[in-house]
C-alpha positions as CSV (number, residue, x, y, z in Angstrom):
1,X,89.9,38.2,86.8
2,X,91.0,40.4,83.9
3,X,87.3,40.9,82.9
4,X,86.3,41.8,86.5
5,X,89.1,44.4,86.7
6,X,87.9,45.8,83.4
7,X,84.4,46.2,84.5
8,X,85.5,47.6,87.8
9,X,87.6,50.2,85.9
10,X,84.6,51.1,83.8
11,X,82.4,51.4,86.8
12,X,84.9,53.7,88.6
13,X,85.2,55.9,85.4
14,X,81.4,56.1,85.2
15,X,81.1,57.0,88.8
16,X,83.8,59.7,88.4
17,X,82.0,61.0,85.4
18,X,78.8,61.2,87.2
19,X,80.5,63.0,90.1
20,X,81.9,65.6,87.7
21,X,78.5,66.1,86.1
22,X,76.9,66.4,89.6
23,X,79.5,68.9,90.7
24,X,79.0,70.9,87.5
25,X,75.2,70.9,88.0
26,X,75.7,71.9,91.7
27,X,77.8,74.8,90.6
28,X,75.3,75.8,87.9
29,X,72.4,75.7,90.4
30,X,74.5,77.6,93.1
31,X,75.5,80.3,90.6
32,X,71.9,80.7,89.3
33,X,70.6,80.9,92.9
34,X,73.1,83.7,93.8
35,X,72.1,85.6,90.7
36,X,68.3,85.2,91.4
37,X,68.6,86.5,94.9
38,X,66.2,89.5,95.6
39,X,68.1,92.6,96.6
40,X,68.1,93.1,100.4
41,X,66.2,96.1,101.6
42,X,66.3,98.2,104.8
43,X,63.4,98.3,107.2
44,X,62.2,101.4,105.4
45,X,62.3,99.8,102.0
46,X,65.5,101.2,100.5
47,X,68.1,99.0,98.8
48,X,70.7,98.0,101.3
49,X,73.4,97.8,98.6
50,X,73.4,99.9,95.4
51,X,76.0,101.1,93.1
52,X,76.1,104.1,90.7
53,X,78.3,106.7,89.0
54,X,78.6,110.3,90.5
55,X,79.8,112.8,87.9
56,X,82.5,115.2,88.8
57,X,82.6,118.9,87.9
58,X,85.1,118.1,85.1
59,X,82.7,115.4,83.7
60,X,84.7,112.3,84.9
61,X,82.3,109.6,86.3
62,X,83.3,108.1,89.7
63,X,82.0,104.7,90.8
64,X,80.5,104.5,94.3
65,X,78.8,101.8,96.4
66,X,76.2,102.7,98.9
67,X,75.6,100.4,101.9
68,X,72.7,101.3,104.3
69,X,72.0,99.9,107.8
70,X,69.4,97.1,107.7
71,X,67.3,98.7,110.5
72,X,66.8,102.1,108.8
73,X,63.1,103.0,109.4
74,X,61.0,104.8,106.7
75,X,62.3,108.3,106.3
76,X,65.2,107.8,108.5
77,X,68.4,109.8,108.0
78,X,71.8,108.5,109.1
79,X,75.4,109.7,109.1
80,X,77.6,108.8,106.2
81,X,81.2,107.3,106.2
82,X,83.3,107.6,103.0
83,X,86.0,105.1,102.2
84,X,88.0,105.9,99.0
85,X,90.2,103.2,97.5
86,X,92.4,102.6,94.4
87,X,92.1,98.8,94.9
88,X,88.5,98.3,93.6
89,X,85.5,99.0,95.8
90,X,84.3,95.5,94.9
91,X,84.7,92.7,92.4
92,X,82.5,91.6,89.6
93,X,82.0,87.9,90.3
94,X,82.2,85.3,87.5
95,X,79.5,82.5,87.5
96,X,82.0,80.3,89.4
97,X,82.6,83.2,91.9
98,X,78.8,83.6,92.4
99,X,78.6,79.8,93.1
100,X,81.4,80.0,95.6
101,X,79.7,82.9,97.3
102,X,76.4,80.9,97.4
103,X,78.3,78.1,99.1
104,X,79.5,80.5,101.7
105,X,83.2,79.9,100.7
106,X,83.8,83.7,100.8
107,X,82.0,87.0,101.6
108,X,82.3,89.3,98.6
109,X,82.1,92.5,100.8
110,X,84.6,93.9,103.3
111,X,84.0,93.2,107.0
112,X,84.3,96.9,108.1
113,X,81.2,97.8,106.1
114,X,78.9,95.3,107.9
115,X,80.2,96.4,111.3
116,X,79.7,100.1,110.6
117,X,76.3,99.5,109.1
118,X,75.3,97.7,112.3
119,X,76.6,100.7,114.2
120,X,74.1,102.9,112.3
121,X,76.2,104.3,109.5
122,X,75.7,104.4,105.8
123,X,79.0,103.6,104.1
124,X,79.9,105.0,100.7
125,X,82.8,103.2,99.1
126,X,84.5,104.9,96.2
127,X,86.8,103.8,93.3
128,X,89.3,106.7,93.1
129,X,89.7,108.4,89.8
130,X,91.5,106.2,87.3
131,X,91.0,103.0,89.2
132,X,88.3,100.2,89.5
133,X,85.2,101.1,87.5
134,X,85.9,104.8,87.8
135,X,86.8,106.8,84.7
136,X,89.8,109.1,84.2
137,X,93.5,108.4,84.8
138,X,96.2,108.9,87.5
139,X,99.1,111.2,86.7
140,X,100.4,110.7,90.3
141,X,98.8,109.4,93.5
142,X,97.0,111.9,95.8
143,X,97.2,114.7,93.3
144,X,94.9,117.7,93.6
145,X,92.2,116.6,91.2
146,X,91.9,113.1,92.9
147,X,91.5,114.9,96.4
148,X,89.0,117.4,94.9
149,X,86.9,114.4,93.7
150,X,86.4,113.3,97.3
151,X,85.3,116.8,98.3
152,X,82.6,116.6,95.7
153,X,81.7,113.1,97.0
154,X,81.4,114.6,100.5
155,X,79.0,117.2,99.3
156,X,77.0,114.6,97.3
157,X,76.8,112.2,100.3
158,X,75.7,114.9,102.6
159,X,72.8,115.9,100.2
160,X,71.4,112.3,99.8
161,X,67.8,111.9,101.1
162,X,69.0,109.1,103.5
163,X,71.8,111.2,104.9
164,X,71.7,113.4,108.0
165,X,74.2,115.7,106.4
166,X,77.1,114.8,108.6
167,X,80.0,112.9,107.0
168,X,83.1,111.1,108.2
169,X,85.9,109.6,106.2
170,X,88.0,106.5,107.1
171,X,90.1,103.6,105.9
172,X,93.6,102.1,106.1
173,X,96.7,102.7,104.2
174,X,96.0,104.6,100.9
175,X,92.3,104.9,102.0
176,X,93.5,106.5,105.2
177,X,95.7,108.9,103.4
178,X,92.7,109.9,101.2
179,X,90.6,110.5,104.4
180,X,93.3,112.8,105.9
181,X,93.7,114.7,102.6
182,X,89.9,115.2,102.5
183,X,90.3,117.2,105.7
184,X,92.4,119.7,103.8
185,X,89.4,120.8,101.6
186,X,87.4,122.7,104.3
187,X,84.1,121.0,103.3
188,X,81.6,121.8,106.1
189,X,79.9,118.4,106.0
190,X,83.1,116.5,106.8
191,X,83.1,116.4,110.6
192,X,85.7,113.8,111.5
193,X,88.2,111.4,110.0
194,X,89.7,108.0,111.0
195,X,92.8,107.1,109.0
196,X,94.5,103.9,110.1
197,X,97.9,102.5,109.2
198,X,98.5,105.4,106.8
199,X,101.6,107.4,105.8
200,X,101.9,111.2,106.1
201,X,105.2,111.3,104.0
202,X,105.0,109.2,100.9
203,X,108.7,109.9,100.0
204,X,109.9,108.1,103.2
205,X,107.5,105.2,102.6
206,X,109.0,104.5,99.2
207,X,112.5,105.6,100.2
208,X,113.0,104.9,103.9
209,X,116.1,106.8,104.9
210,X,116.5,107.9,101.3
211,X,117.0,104.3,100.2
212,X,114.7,102.9,97.5
213,X,112.3,100.3,99.1
214,X,112.8,98.2,96.0
215,X,110.8,95.1,96.7
216,X,107.9,97.0,98.2
217,X,107.7,99.4,95.3
218,X,108.1,96.8,92.7
219,X,105.4,94.5,94.2
220,X,103.0,97.3,94.9
221,X,103.5,98.7,91.4
222,X,102.9,95.3,89.8
223,X,99.7,94.6,91.8
224,X,98.4,98.1,91.1
225,X,99.1,97.8,87.3
226,X,97.1,94.5,87.2
227,X,94.2,96.0,89.1
228,X,94.2,99.1,86.7
229,X,94.2,96.6,83.8
230,X,91.0,95.0,85.2
231,X,92.6,91.9,86.6
232,X,92.8,90.7,90.2
233,X,96.5,90.3,91.1
234,X,96.5,86.6,91.9
235,X,97.0,83.2,90.1
236,X,94.8,81.9,87.2
237,X,92.7,79.8,89.5
238,X,91.8,82.7,91.6
239,X,91.0,84.8,88.5
240,X,88.4,82.2,87.5
241,X,86.2,83.6,90.3
242,X,86.5,87.3,89.5
243,X,85.7,89.0,86.1
244,X,87.1,92.5,86.8
245,X,86.1,95.4,89.1
246,X,82.5,95.7,90.3
247,X,80.2,97.3,87.8
248,X,77.6,100.0,88.8
249,X,74.0,98.7,88.7
250,X,73.2,100.4,85.4
251,X,76.1,98.8,83.7
252,X,74.4,95.4,83.1
253,X,76.6,94.3,80.2
254,X,80.0,95.7,81.5
255,X,80.4,98.2,78.7
256,X,81.0,101.1,81.0
257,X,83.5,99.2,83.1
258,X,85.5,98.3,80.1
259,X,85.6,101.8,78.9
260,X,86.8,102.9,82.3
261,X,89.5,100.3,82.5
262,X,90.7,101.3,79.0
263,X,91.2,104.9,80.3
264,X,93.5,103.6,83.1
265,X,96.1,102.7,80.5
266,X,97.3,106.3,80.8
267,X,98.1,105.9,84.6
268,X,101.7,106.5,85.7
269,X,104.0,103.5,86.4
270,X,104.5,103.4,90.1
271,X,107.8,101.4,90.1
272,X,109.5,103.0,87.1
273,X,108.6,106.5,88.2
274,X,109.5,105.9,91.8
275,X,113.0,104.5,90.9
276,X,113.6,107.6,88.8
277,X,112.9,110.0,91.8
278,X,115.6,109.3,94.3
279,X,115.3,112.6,96.2
280,X,112.5,114.3,98.1
281,X,112.1,117.0,95.5
282,X,112.5,114.7,92.4
283,X,109.5,115.0,90.0
284,X,107.5,111.9,89.3
285,X,107.6,111.3,85.5
286,X,105.5,113.9,83.7
287,X,103.3,114.9,86.7
288,X,105.4,118.0,87.6
289,X,104.9,116.9,91.3
290,X,107.3,115.3,93.8
291,X,106.2,112.7,96.3
292,X,106.4,115.3,99.0
293,X,104.1,117.7,97.1
294,X,101.3,115.1,97.3
295,X,101.8,114.0,100.8
296,X,99.6,114.7,103.8
297,X,102.4,116.8,105.2
298,X,102.2,119.2,102.3
299,X,98.6,119.9,103.3
300,X,99.2,120.2,107.0
301,X,98.2,123.9,107.3
302,X,94.9,123.3,105.5
303,X,94.2,120.1,107.6
304,X,94.9,122.1,110.8
305,X,92.8,125.1,109.7
306,X,89.7,122.9,109.5
307,X,90.3,121.5,113.0
308,X,88.8,118.2,111.9
309,X,89.3,115.7,114.8
310,X,91.4,112.6,113.9
311,X,91.3,109.0,115.2
312,X,94.2,106.7,114.1
313,X,95.3,103.2,114.6
314,X,98.9,102.0,113.8
315,X,101.1,99.0,114.2
316,X,104.6,99.1,115.7
317,X,106.1,97.0,112.8
318,X,104.0,98.4,109.9
319,X,106.7,100.0,107.8
320,X,107.3,103.6,109.0
321,X,103.6,104.2,109.6
322,X,104.0,104.4,113.4
323,X,106.6,107.1,113.1
324,X,104.4,109.1,110.8
325,X,101.2,108.7,112.9
326,X,103.1,109.8,115.9
327,X,104.7,112.7,114.0
328,X,101.1,113.8,113.1
329,X,100.0,113.4,116.7
330,X,102.8,115.6,117.9
331,X,102.9,118.3,115.2
332,X,99.2,118.6,113.9
333,X,97.1,120.8,116.1
334,X,93.9,118.9,115.4
335,X,92.2,117.0,118.3
336,X,93.6,113.5,118.1
337,X,93.2,110.0,119.5
338,X,95.8,107.4,118.5
339,X,96.0,103.7,119.3
340,X,99.3,101.8,118.5
341,X,99.8,98.1,119.1
342,X,101.4,95.0,117.7
343,X,99.1,95.0,114.6
344,X,99.7,94.1,111.0
345,X,99.0,96.5,108.1
346,X,95.2,96.8,108.2
347,X,95.0,95.4,111.7
348,X,94.1,91.8,110.7
349,X,96.9,90.0,112.5
350,X,99.1,90.2,115.5
351,X,102.8,91.1,115.0
352,X,103.9,90.7,118.6
353,X,107.2,89.0,118.5
354,X,106.8,87.9,122.2
355,X,103.3,86.5,121.7
356,X,102.6,82.8,121.0
357,X,102.4,81.8,117.3
358,X,98.9,82.4,116.0
359,X,97.9,84.8,118.7
360,X,94.9,87.1,118.0
361,X,95.6,90.7,117.3
362,X,95.1,93.1,120.4
363,X,92.6,94.5,119.9
364,X,90.8,92.3,117.5
365,X,89.7,93.6,114.1
366,X,86.1,93.8,115.1
367,X,86.9,95.8,118.2
368,X,89.2,98.1,116.2
369,X,86.3,98.9,113.8
370,X,83.9,99.3,116.7
371,X,86.4,101.8,118.2
372,X,86.2,103.8,114.9
373,X,82.4,103.8,115.1
374,X,82.5,105.0,118.7
375,X,84.8,107.8,117.6
376,X,82.4,108.9,114.8
377,X,79.5,108.7,117.2
378,X,81.0,111.7,119.0
379,X,80.7,113.9,115.9
380,X,78.1,112.5,113.5
381,X,75.3,111.5,115.9
382,X,73.2,113.7,118.2
383,X,74.5,114.2,121.7
384,X,78.1,113.1,121.0
385,X,80.9,114.4,123.2
386,X,83.9,115.6,121.2
387,X,87.4,114.6,122.3
388,X,89.5,117.2,124.0
389,X,93.2,117.6,123.2
390,X,95.3,114.6,122.3
391,X,95.3,111.0,123.8
392,X,97.7,108.1,122.9
393,X,97.0,104.5,123.8
394,X,100.1,102.4,123.2
395,X,101.0,98.8,123.8
396,X,104.3,98.0,125.6
397,X,105.7,94.8,124.2
398,X,106.9,91.8,126.4
399,X,104.7,92.2,129.3
400,X,104.3,96.0,129.6
401,X,100.6,96.0,128.5
402,X,98.5,99.0,127.4
403,X,99.3,102.5,128.6
404,X,97.9,106.0,128.0
405,X,99.8,109.2,127.5
406,X,99.2,112.7,126.2
407,X,102.5,113.1,124.4
408,X,105.2,111.1,122.6
409,X,107.6,110.1,124.0
410,X,105.5,109.8,127.2
411,X,106.3,112.1,130.1
412,X,109.1,110.7,132.3
413,X,111.1,109.4,129.4
414,X,114.8,110.1,129.4
415,X,117.5,109.6,126.7
416,X,120.2,107.3,127.9
417,X,123.3,106.7,125.7
418,X,124.6,103.2,125.3
419,X,128.2,103.4,123.8
420,X,129.9,101.1,121.4
421,X,132.7,99.4,123.3
422,X,135.6,97.1,122.7
423,X,135.0,93.5,121.8
424,X,131.6,94.4,120.4
425,X,130.2,95.4,123.8
426,X,127.5,98.0,124.5
427,X,128.5,100.0,127.6
428,X,127.8,103.0,129.7
429,X,131.0,105.0,128.9
430,X,132.7,105.8,125.6
431,X,135.6,103.5,124.5
432,X,138.5,104.0,122.2
433,X,139.6,102.4,118.9
434,X,137.7,101.5,115.7
435,X,135.9,98.6,114.2
436,X,136.0,97.8,110.5
437,X,133.1,95.9,108.8
438,X,133.1,94.6,105.3
439,X,129.5,94.9,104.3
440,X,127.8,91.4,103.9
441,X,125.6,92.0,100.9
442,X,123.6,88.8,101.6
443,X,122.4,90.2,104.9
444,X,118.6,90.5,105.0
445,X,115.7,91.3,107.2
446,X,113.7,88.6,105.6
447,X,110.6,88.1,103.5
448,X,108.3,89.4,106.2
449,X,110.2,92.6,106.8
450,X,108.3,95.8,107.9
451,X,109.1,97.7,104.7
452,X,107.0,95.1,102.8
453,X,103.9,95.2,105.0
454,X,102.0,97.9,103.1
455,X,101.9,95.7,100.0
456,X,101.9,92.2,101.5
457,X,99.2,92.7,104.2
458,X,101.0,89.9,106.0
459,X,102.2,89.5,109.5
460,X,105.4,91.4,109.8
461,X,107.9,88.9,111.4
462,X,111.5,88.6,112.1
463,X,112.4,85.0,113.2
464,X,115.3,84.6,115.6
465,X,118.0,87.0,114.4
466,X,121.0,85.2,115.8
467,X,122.1,83.8,112.4
468,X,121.6,87.0,110.6
469,X,123.5,88.9,113.2
470,X,126.6,86.8,112.4
471,X,126.7,88.8,109.1
472,X,126.5,92.2,110.9
473,X,128.5,94.3,113.1
474,X,127.1,94.0,116.6
475,X,127.3,95.5,120.0
476,X,125.7,93.7,123.0
477,X,125.3,94.8,126.6
478,X,125.8,92.7,129.7
479,X,122.7,91.1,131.1
480,X,120.4,93.8,132.6
481,X,120.3,94.0,136.4
482,X,116.7,95.1,136.4
483,X,113.9,95.6,133.9
484,X,114.2,98.6,131.5
485,X,111.2,100.0,129.7
486,X,111.7,101.8,126.4
487,X,109.1,104.2,124.9
488,X,110.1,106.6,122.3
489,X,112.4,107.1,119.3
490,X,115.9,105.6,119.6
491,X,118.7,107.5,117.9
492,X,121.9,106.2,116.6
493,X,124.8,108.7,116.7
494,X,127.7,107.3,114.7
495,X,131.1,108.5,113.6
496,X,132.0,106.4,110.5
497,X,133.8,106.3,107.2
498,X,133.3,104.2,104.2
499,X,135.4,103.0,101.3
500,X,132.9,104.2,98.8
501,X,131.3,107.6,97.9
502,X,127.8,106.5,98.9
503,X,126.3,103.6,100.9
504,X,123.5,102.7,103.2
505,X,123.7,102.1,106.9
506,X,120.9,100.1,108.7
507,X,120.8,100.1,112.5
508,X,118.8,97.4,114.3
509,X,117.8,97.4,117.9
510,X,117.4,93.9,119.4
511,X,116.6,92.0,122.5
512,X,118.8,89.0,123.4
513,X,117.3,86.5,125.8
514,X,119.2,84.5,128.4
515,X,119.0,81.5,126.0
516,X,120.6,83.5,123.1
517,X,117.4,84.2,121.1
518,X,117.5,87.5,119.3
519,X,114.3,89.4,118.9
520,X,114.0,92.3,116.6
521,X,112.6,95.5,118.2
522,X,113.1,98.3,115.7
523,X,115.4,99.8,113.0
524,X,116.5,102.9,111.2
525,X,118.3,103.4,107.9
526,X,120.0,106.1,106.0
527,X,121.5,106.6,102.6
528,X,124.8,108.2,103.3
529,X,124.6,110.9,100.7
530,X,121.6,112.3,102.6
531,X,123.5,112.5,106.0
532,X,123.4,116.3,106.2
533,X,121.3,117.3,109.2
534,X,118.2,119.3,108.5
535,X,118.0,122.7,110.1
536,X,114.2,122.8,110.3
537,X,112.1,119.7,110.8
538,X,109.9,119.3,107.8
539,X,109.1,115.7,107.5
540,X,108.4,112.5,109.4
541,X,112.2,112.2,109.8
542,X,113.1,115.4,111.6
543,X,116.8,114.8,111.0
544,X,117.3,114.9,107.3
545,X,115.9,116.9,104.4
546,X,116.5,114.3,101.6
547,X,116.5,117.3,99.2
548,X,118.7,117.0,96.1
549,X,120.6,120.2,97.1
550,X,121.6,118.7,100.4
551,X,122.8,115.3,99.0
552,X,126.6,115.0,98.9
553,X,129.1,112.2,98.3
554,X,131.2,110.7,101.1
555,X,135.0,111.1,100.9
556,X,136.3,107.5,101.0
557,X,138.2,106.9,104.2
558,X,137.1,110.2,105.8
559,X,135.2,109.8,109.1
560,X,132.0,111.9,109.6
561,X,129.3,112.2,112.2
562,X,126.1,110.5,111.1
563,X,122.7,110.5,112.9
564,X,120.0,107.8,112.2
565,X,116.7,107.9,113.8
566,X,115.1,104.6,114.6
567,X,111.4,104.0,114.4
568,X,109.4,104.4,117.6
569,X,109.0,101.4,119.9
570,X,107.6,100.6,123.4
571,X,109.0,97.5,124.9
572,X,110.0,96.1,128.3
573,X,113.5,94.5,128.3
574,X,113.6,92.2,131.3
575,X,116.2,91.5,134.0
576,X,118.8,89.1,132.7
577,X,118.2,89.9,129.0
578,X,120.7,91.9,126.9
579,X,120.4,94.9,124.5
580,X,122.0,94.6,121.1
581,X,122.6,97.1,118.3
582,X,123.4,95.5,115.0
583,X,124.7,97.5,112.0
584,X,124.2,96.3,108.4
585,X,125.2,97.9,105.0
586,X,122.5,96.0,103.0
587,X,119.0,94.5,103.3
588,X,119.1,91.9,100.5
589,X,115.7,91.3,98.9
590,X,114.1,94.4,100.4
591,X,116.1,97.6,99.9
592,X,118.1,98.7,96.9
593,X,121.8,98.0,97.1
594,X,124.0,101.1,97.5
595,X,126.5,101.4,96.0
596,X,125.2,99.3,93.2
597,X,128.7,97.6,92.6
598,X,131.7,96.9,94.6
599,X,132.4,95.5,98.2
600,X,132.1,98.5,100.6
601,X,133.7,98.6,104.0
602,X,132.5,100.7,106.9
603,X,134.7,101.8,109.8
604,X,133.2,102.9,113.1
605,X,135.0,105.2,115.5
606,X,134.1,103.7,118.9
607,X,135.0,106.9,120.9
608,X,132.2,108.8,119.2
609,X,129.5,106.2,118.5
610,X,126.5,105.4,120.6
611,X,122.7,104.7,120.5
612,X,120.4,106.9,122.6
613,X,117.5,104.9,124.1
614,X,114.3,106.4,125.5
615,X,114.1,104.8,128.9
616,X,111.5,104.7,131.6
617,X,112.4,102.6,134.6
618,X,110.0,99.7,134.7
619,X,108.5,98.7,138.1
620,X,110.1,95.8,139.8
């Protein structure tokens, strides 16, 4: 028996060895086959995908990919869409990565490019200066030289032999911000832009309510640093498949890409520099610029002057993007069409808290991209009909469905005050007395909070908030006697004091079901030193300036009026459900702790504290 087992063991080892050899050979063959593929060509014989450097006026070389529609006939000219990115326009696959691509385990390109090619557009994807395979360095994001590069790319794209001379710009997040900023340059060939899930006010994205978004900024900074160092920000197994940013076609041995990556060492440190800039006018390291200086809002006049039409998509729970997109919709004179739904950052997943787990996004990603193409058809193809004025398509959560308006908040909305009452009630009339709350520093909005979404690209989600609410100061209404529809920007009007000279106040708006389940709807936050009201609206938060000159310490124990704007929302709260306002003084794991030490206490004056809700009576 012993000999039999020995021979069986030897046989198993031999079979395992052969399997390993077979797998290795399969990988070698697959990788070789991927590398031997003939380049795909259009119907007219042009390369469908090519990559090259375009030299800027200051001599810096910028890496671009060109993807052409498959059905382009000989001599055809098509409109061009530009997508700029600091996150690599593509990856240089290792041999293992090529084998995986040959097996169909992943598609090395981005899905929007194929969809837009099929819609008849050439797509030019660009590594922004100081990133990917492009040369140069970044002193601060969105600075004038970076934006000027894209003006030169617009002119270059319009002049290509396969271009009809009409150019659009699009993309989500940073890419969308680049697209919007391109519109400030006044280049004639740029006819329309489609920024999605973007942020018009970079200061408030990194410092919502003036509070450092610590986890977001740290994670985003760490990921960006790895990318700029030529590494994909993932584990070692993942990195086996990718060998740095995509090279241009002429860079066959990777020498140029290595030189470009080496130049990125001079890039600014996102996290360290962001932490050192607590106010709107704080300068970012050695750039001489503040986050406000390089935001879309700083270029508002130039963007309006060009009159470039804008098509935008946003998600209700995507950081403060919906507030900024709606602020642009209301305050920029450009023709605009906006769609806001329960969509994750980038539009890949549903974030609808009332939908079943795993529900598809509405609209699906392919339909979102097709909508972008249909918008560009109006301006970049013959016979297109331009949009007139402004149109908003928005999704009302919990059964309200899709609606259309021409303003935000929609016509017919009225502000209704719900007052903080005794015994933690939310009532129609003011009450008397005070409530004292010792801040629970362990309170958190969780690992899938909205402030993390621009970096995580995940499904923003807030599981049942009932347990977290036990750590907060809450005010809850009686069950509603009829449906109430909210559509607009809630506003918390508080009179409070604190035991410290500074602090943070976070106001959550929630839905409480008949069973007691607590569903997150929206929130607003404010660093108390920035409580001074702003005389002139100058940002995506019209209430506060966040300027260093306006910052002032609180006097411990002295009550002051404080207003906190909550992010926009559209939701139907149904008959029998209750409205809850929950107040926190910390968001552990997400926002920086203010004050950094001690155990602060907040005292609320009930007679002068309420939340104003934008209500539209819902149909029975």
